[in-house]
VEXDREN-2710 file (C-alpha; in Angstrom, 1 decimal):
% VEXDREN-2710
k/r/px/py/pz
1/MET/0.0/0.0/0.0
2/GLN/1.1/3.5/-0.8
3/LYS/2.3/5.4/2.3
4/PRO/-0.1/8.2/3.2
5/THR/1.1/11.8/2.9
6/ASN/1.6/14.1/5.9
7/THR/-1.6/15.9/4.8
8/GLU/-3.6/12.7/4.7
9/MET/-2.4/11.7/8.1
10/ALA/-3.2/15.1/9.7
11/ILE/-6.7/15.0/8.4
12/LYS/-7.2/11.3/9.4
13/ILE/-6.0/12.1/13.0
14/ILE/-8.6/14.8/13.5
15/LYS/-11.5/13.5/11.4
16/GLN/-11.3/9.8/12.2
17/GLY/-9.1/9.7/15.3
18/ILE/-10.8/12.5/17.2
19/ALA/-14.2/13.1/15.6
20/GLN/-14.9/9.3/15.2
21/LYS/-13.2/8.3/18.4
22/ASP/-10.9/5.8/16.6
23/LYS/-8.0/5.2/19.0
24/SER/-6.3/2.9/16.5
25/VAL/-5.6/5.9/14.3
26/VAL/-3.8/7.7/17.1
27/HIS/-1.8/4.5/17.9
28/ASP/-0.8/4.2/14.2
29/LEU/-0.1/7.8/13.3
30/VAL/1.0/9.6/16.5
31/ARG/4.3/9.2/18.2
32/ASP/4.4/8.1/21.8
33/ASP/6.5/11.2/22.6
34/TYR/4.1/13.5/20.7
35/ILE/4.7/17.1/21.8
36/GLN/1.5/18.9/22.6
37/HIS/1.1/22.7/22.5
38/ASN/-2.7/22.8/22.8
39/PRO/-3.4/24.6/26.1
40/THR/-6.0/22.1/27.3
41/VAL/-4.7/18.7/26.2
42/PRO/-1.9/16.8/28.1
43/ASP/1.3/15.8/26.4
44/GLY/2.1/12.7/24.4
45/ARG/0.1/10.1/22.6
46/LYS/-1.4/9.3/26.0
47/GLY/-2.8/12.9/26.2
48/LEU/-4.5/12.6/22.8
49/LEU/-6.0/9.2/23.8
50/GLY/-7.3/10.8/27.0
51/LEU/-9.1/13.4/24.9
52/ILE/-10.9/10.7/23.0
53/ASP/-11.8/9.0/26.3
54/ARG/-13.4/12.2/27.4
55/ILE/-15.5/12.3/24.3
56/ILE/-16.4/8.6/24.6
57/ASP/-17.4/9.1/28.3
58/GLY/-19.6/12.1/27.3
59/GLU/-17.6/14.6/29.3
60/LEU/-17.0/16.4/26.0
61/PRO/-19.4/16.6/23.1
62/MET/-18.8/14.8/19.8
63/PRO/-17.1/17.2/17.4
64/VAL/-18.2/17.6/13.8
65/ILE/-15.2/18.8/11.7
66/ASN/-15.2/20.3/8.3
67/VAL/-11.6/21.0/7.0
68/LYS/-11.8/24.1/4.8
69/ARG/-8.1/24.7/3.9
70/VAL/-5.0/22.6/4.0
71/LEU/-1.4/23.8/3.3
72/ALA/1.8/21.8/3.7
73/GLU/5.4/22.8/3.7
74/GLY/8.1/20.2/4.4
75/GLU/7.4/18.4/7.7
76/TYR/4.5/20.8/8.6
77/VAL/0.8/20.6/7.8
78/VAL/-1.7/23.4/8.5
79/LEU/-5.5/22.7/8.8
80/HIS/-8.1/25.4/8.9
81/SER/-11.4/24.0/10.0
82/ASP/-15.0/24.7/10.8
83/PHE/-15.8/22.9/14.0
84/ASP/-19.2/22.2/15.6
85/TRP/-18.1/21.3/19.1
86/GLY/-20.4/22.6/21.7
87/GLY/-21.1/25.5/19.3
88/ARG/-19.5/26.7/16.1
89/LYS/-15.8/27.4/16.3
90/ALA/-13.0/28.4/13.9
91/VAL/-9.9/26.3/14.4
92/PHE/-6.3/26.3/13.2
93/GLU/-4.0/23.3/13.7
94/ILE/-0.4/22.8/12.9
95/PHE/1.1/19.3/12.8
96/ARG/4.8/18.5/12.5
97/PHE/5.7/15.0/11.2
98/GLU/8.8/13.0/11.9
99/ASP/9.6/9.6/10.4
100/GLY/6.1/9.2/9.1
101/MET/4.3/10.0/12.3
102/ALA/2.8/13.1/14.0
103/ALA/5.5/14.4/16.3
104/GLU/4.2/17.8/17.4
105/HIS/1.0/19.8/17.4
106/TRP/-0.2/23.4/17.9
107/SER/-3.8/24.6/17.8
108/GLY/-5.9/27.7/18.3
109/ILE/-9.7/27.7/18.7
110/GLN/-12.1/30.6/18.7
111/ASN/-15.9/30.8/19.1
112/HIS/-17.6/31.8/15.9
113/PRO/-20.1/34.7/16.4
114/LYS/-23.5/34.6/14.6
115/GLN/-22.8/37.9/12.9
116/THR/-19.5/39.4/11.7
117/ALA/-18.6/43.0/10.9
118/ASN/-17.7/42.0/7.3
119/GLY/-20.6/39.6/6.5
120/HIS/-18.2/36.7/5.9
121/SER/-17.7/33.7/8.2
122/MET/-14.4/33.0/9.8
123/VAL/-13.8/30.1/7.4
124/ASP/-15.3/30.9/4.0
125/GLY/-13.5/32.4/1.1
126/GLU/-10.8/31.3/-1.3
127/THR/-9.4/27.8/-0.9
128/ALA/-7.4/27.0/-4.1
129/ILE/-3.6/27.0/-3.7
130/THR/-1.8/28.6/-6.6
131/ASP/1.6/30.2/-7.3
132/ARG/3.6/27.5/-5.5
133/SER/6.8/28.8/-7.1
134/LYS/6.2/32.1/-5.1
135/THR/6.0/30.4/-1.6
136/GLU/9.2/31.9/-0.3
137/SER/8.6/35.4/-1.6
138/ASN/5.1/35.3/-0.2
139/LYS/6.4/34.2/3.2
140/ALA/8.9/37.0/3.1
141/LEU/6.1/39.5/2.3
142/ILE/4.0/38.4/5.3
143/LYS/7.0/38.4/7.7
144/ASP/7.9/41.9/6.6
145/PHE/4.3/43.0/7.1
146/LEU/4.0/41.7/10.6
147/GLU/7.4/42.9/11.7
148/LYS/7.0/46.4/10.4
149/VAL/3.4/47.1/11.1
150/PHE/2.4/45.0/14.1
151/ILE/5.7/44.5/15.9
152/ALA/7.5/47.7/15.1
153/GLY/4.3/49.7/15.1
154/GLN/5.0/51.4/11.7
155/PHE/1.3/51.8/10.8
156/ASN/2.1/54.4/8.3
157/LYS/3.5/51.6/6.1
158/LEU/0.3/49.5/6.3
159/ARG/-1.0/50.4/2.9
160/ASP/2.3/49.4/1.3
161/PHE/1.3/45.8/1.6
162/PHE/-2.1/46.0/-0.1
163/ASP/-3.5/46.7/-3.6
164/GLY/-5.4/49.9/-2.9
165/ASP/-8.4/49.2/-0.6
166/LYS/-8.8/45.6/-1.8
167/TYR/-8.8/43.3/1.1
168/LEU/-11.2/40.5/2.2
169/GLN/-11.4/40.2/5.9
170/HIS/-12.6/37.2/8.0
171/ASN/-11.8/38.5/11.4
172/PRO/-15.3/38.9/12.8
173/MET/-14.7/42.3/14.4
174/ILE/-13.2/44.0/11.4
175/ALA/-14.9/45.1/8.1
176/ASP/-13.6/44.4/4.6
177/GLY/-11.0/46.6/2.9
178/VAL/-7.8/48.3/4.2
179/SER/-10.0/51.1/5.3
180/GLY/-12.0/48.6/7.4
181/LEU/-8.8/47.4/9.0
182/GLU/-7.7/50.9/9.8
183/ARG/-11.1/51.8/11.3
184/GLY/-11.2/48.5/13.3
185/LEU/-7.8/49.1/14.8
186/GLU/-8.8/52.7/15.6
187/GLU/-12.0/51.7/17.3
188/MET/-10.2/49.1/19.4
189/GLN/-7.7/51.8/20.4
190/LYS/-10.6/54.1/21.5
191/LYS/-12.0/51.3/23.6
192/GLY/-8.6/50.7/25.2
193/ILE/-8.1/47.4/23.6
194/LYS/-4.5/47.0/22.7
195/ILE/-3.1/44.5/20.2
196/GLU/0.6/43.6/20.8
197/PHE/2.7/41.3/18.6
198/HIS/5.9/40.4/20.3
199/LYS/7.4/37.6/18.2
200/ILE/6.7/35.5/15.2
201/HIS/7.3/31.8/16.1
202/GLN/6.3/30.1/12.8
203/ILE/5.8/31.0/9.2
204/ILE/4.4/28.2/7.0
205/GLY/3.5/28.7/3.4
206/GLU/2.3/26.9/0.3
207/GLY/1.9/29.1/-2.8
208/ASN/-0.5/32.0/-2.2
209/PHE/-1.3/31.0/1.4
210/VAL/0.9/31.8/4.4
211/LEU/0.2/31.0/8.0
212/THR/1.9/32.7/10.9
213/LEU/1.9/31.8/14.6
214/SER/2.8/34.8/16.7
215/GLU/3.1/35.5/20.4
216/GLY/1.7/38.7/22.0
217/LYS/-1.1/40.2/23.9
218/PHE/-4.7/41.1/23.2
219/ASP/-6.5/43.4/25.6
220/GLY/-3.7/42.8/28.1
221/LYS/-4.0/39.0/28.0
222/PRO/-1.2/36.7/26.7
223/THR/-2.4/35.5/23.3
224/ALA/-1.4/33.2/20.5
225/PHE/-2.2/34.8/17.1
226/PHE/-2.9/32.3/14.3
227/ASP/-3.0/34.4/11.1
228/LEU/-3.6/33.0/7.6
229/PHE/-3.0/35.3/4.6
230/ARG/-3.8/34.9/0.9
231/VAL/-1.4/36.8/-1.3
232/GLU/-2.2/37.9/-4.9
233/HIS/0.3/39.6/-7.2
234/GLY/2.6/40.4/-4.4
235/LYS/0.0/42.0/-2.2
236/ILE/-2.2/40.8/0.7
237/ALA/-5.6/40.0/-0.6
238/GLU/-7.4/38.0/2.2
239/HIS/-7.0/37.2/5.9
240/TRP/-8.3/34.7/8.4
241/ASP/-7.3/34.5/12.1
242/VAL/-7.9/32.9/15.4
243/LEU/-6.9/34.5/18.7
244/GLN/-6.2/31.9/21.4
245/GLU/-5.7/33.1/24.9
246/VAL/-2.6/31.5/26.6
247/PRO/-3.6/30.3/30.1
248/ALA/-1.2/30.7/33.0
249/GLN/-1.3/27.0/33.6
250/MET/-1.4/24.1/31.1
251/PRO/-1.5/20.3/31.5
252/HIS/2.1/20.2/30.0
253/SER/5.3/22.1/30.1
254/ASN/5.7/22.7/26.4
255/GLY/4.1/26.2/26.2
256/MET/1.9/27.4/23.3
257/PHE/4.7/28.3/20.9
258/SER/7.9/26.2/21.2
259/LEU/9.8/24.0/23.5
260/SER/12.6/25.6/25.5
261/LEU/16.0/25.4/23.8
262/TYR/17.1/23.1/26.6
263/ARG/14.6/20.5/25.5
264/ARG/15.2/21.1/21.7
265/LEU/18.9/20.4/22.3
266/GLY/18.0/17.2/24.1
267/GLY/18.0/18.2/27.7
268/TYR/20.7/17.7/30.4
269/ASP/22.4/14.7/29.0
270/ALA/22.8/16.2/25.5
271/ILE/24.2/19.5/26.9
272/ALA/26.6/17.6/29.2
273/GLY/27.7/15.4/26.3
274/PHE/28.3/18.5/24.3
275/VAL/30.5/20.0/27.0
276/ASP/32.4/16.8/27.4
277/SER/33.0/16.7/23.7
278/ALA/33.9/20.4/23.1
279/PHE/35.7/21.7/26.2
280/PRO/38.5/19.2/26.4
281/ARG/39.4/20.2/22.8
282/VAL/39.2/23.9/23.9
283/ALA/41.6/23.2/26.8
284/ALA/44.0/21.2/24.5
285/HIS/44.1/23.7/21.7
286/PRO/47.6/25.3/21.4
287/GLU/46.0/28.8/21.1
288/LEU/43.8/28.4/24.1
289/SER/45.5/25.8/26.4
290/HIS/47.3/28.4/28.5
291/PHE/44.0/29.7/29.9
292/PHE/43.5/26.3/31.6
293/ARG/46.9/25.7/33.1
294/GLY/47.3/25.3/36.9
295/HIS/43.9/23.8/37.6
296/ALA/43.9/20.7/39.8
297/THR/41.8/17.7/38.8
298/GLU/39.1/18.5/41.4
299/SER/39.0/22.1/40.1
300/GLN/38.7/20.9/36.5
301/TYR/35.7/18.7/37.5
302/ARG/34.1/21.7/39.2
303/GLN/34.7/23.9/36.1
304/ARG/33.1/21.3/33.9
305/GLN/30.0/21.1/36.2
306/LEU/29.6/24.8/36.3
307/ILE/29.8/25.1/32.5
308/VAL/27.1/22.4/32.2
309/ASP/24.9/24.1/34.8
310/ARG/25.3/27.5/33.2
311/LEU/24.4/26.2/29.7
312/CYS/21.4/24.3/31.0
313/ALA/20.2/27.4/32.9
314/VAL/20.5/29.9/30.0
315/THR/18.7/27.5/27.6
316/GLY/15.7/27.3/29.8
317/GLY/16.5/24.1/31.8
318/PRO/15.5/23.4/35.4
319/VAL/19.0/24.0/36.6
320/ILE/20.3/26.8/38.9
321/TYR/23.8/28.2/38.1
322/ILE/25.6/29.0/41.4
323/GLY/29.0/30.0/39.9
324/ARG/30.5/33.5/39.7
325/PRO/29.6/35.9/36.9
326/LEU/31.7/35.3/33.8
327/GLU/33.0/38.9/33.9
328/SER/34.9/38.1/37.1
329/VAL/35.9/34.6/36.1
330/HIS/37.6/35.8/32.9
331/ARG/38.9/39.2/34.1
332/GLY/42.6/39.6/33.5
333/LEU/43.0/36.5/31.2
334/GLY/43.6/38.7/28.1
335/ILE/41.2/36.7/25.9
336/THR/41.2/38.2/22.4
337/GLU/38.8/38.3/19.5
338/ALA/41.0/35.7/17.7
339/ASN/40.8/33.5/20.8
340/TRP/37.0/33.8/20.8
341/ASN/36.7/32.9/17.1
342/THR/38.9/29.8/17.6
343/PHE/36.8/28.8/20.7
344/MET/33.5/29.2/18.7
345/LYS/34.8/27.1/15.8
346/ILE/35.5/24.2/18.2
347/LEU/32.1/24.6/19.7
348/THR/30.3/24.6/16.4
349/THR/32.2/21.5/15.3
350/ALA/31.1/19.7/18.4
351/MET/27.4/20.8/17.9
352/ASP/27.5/19.3/14.4
353/GLU/29.0/16.1/15.7
354/ARG/26.3/15.9/18.3
355/LYS/23.8/16.4/15.5
356/PHE/22.0/19.3/17.2
357/PRO/19.0/20.4/15.1
358/GLU/20.0/23.3/12.8
359/ALA/17.5/25.8/14.2
360/ALA/18.4/24.9/17.8
361/LYS/22.2/25.1/16.9
362/LYS/21.7/28.6/15.5
363/GLU/20.0/29.7/18.7
364/PHE/22.6/28.1/20.9
365/ILE/25.4/29.9/19.0
366/GLU/23.5/33.2/19.4
367/ILE/23.4/32.7/23.2
368/PHE/27.2/32.4/23.2
369/GLU/27.6/35.4/21.0
370/LYS/25.1/37.6/22.8
371/GLN/25.4/36.5/26.4
372/PHE/29.0/35.3/26.8
373/ARG/31.1/37.1/24.2
374/ALA/31.3/40.5/25.9
375/ALA/31.9/38.9/29.3
376/THR/34.8/36.9/27.8
377/ILE/36.9/39.1/25.5
378/GLU/39.2/41.3/27.6
379/GLY/38.6/44.5/25.6
380/GLU/34.8/44.3/26.1
381/LEU/34.6/43.5/29.8
382/LYS/32.3/45.7/31.8
383/GLU/33.8/47.5/34.8
END
């Protein structure tokens, strides 16, 4: 039999696994260590099976799911659906697949009002995917739009991203057209409702459709913004969204957006293994070895442990660093820019050997550059 695509598996998980209470689908298509970001469902395959049990037991109503849009990019699949689940709801779901099974999941759900400011529903409108060759340029357009207008607050540039006033809107509180968007934002401001976009966590695109998952606040409450854009001729033509409040407590420690860098690197054992791989090479390198002379064996062990603890702490792990600040540790050693570059080459090689995921590796390197560099190079030490 032909192996199902990621898209087929994502749809089967929600329409057959959840909506039809078929646990065998979850066993077949969802990894045991499934990472859950839904704010109400526990972690792992076990958490998803528990959700089905709640439907079987009548604790939750039986959902009726109509998938309206699907887009896929690499290991990610986005579903935009119309749910009847104790009332009508608009839902976005993102699945990440790994080795032919669902490995991670994000979702946002919002009650659908009976009437909207634009006369559209939150899920109707264009569905056809076109312009697949323009996926990357369309993603870049949306990233630029959100960063300039909603993160940097440059609202004077808003109209640069649209073709005149042409703009179909599915947010239930805002009318069609760019003028409708401007009026809607102005009315919210008058009512004291503030929209804050802090960070874009994901940008997933296929052709003329681009979905973003962003972190911010709506009316003072921490919020996950799921925004789907349709692009036409290099301009934003249509928009759907779901605003999901981020609760203070969730039945897992994964957050609504992404795992901590500590977990993405592999946790304590992975970071300790990296230290044991990289730092002996640093200490043995002819350009750097003189910084490590004169330490007794016990002192070396303590240095090693402090390095592990510091890296675990700064990557979001449950570890407390009790050592001295790096500024005082490195003061007077005369570490130069050239020394630092040699040090970073050794560390980067060790990261590659440990097969750290590329995105996590990039973030790990940024931590060294932003948090440790100035505290290490003699000429940049703070008095």
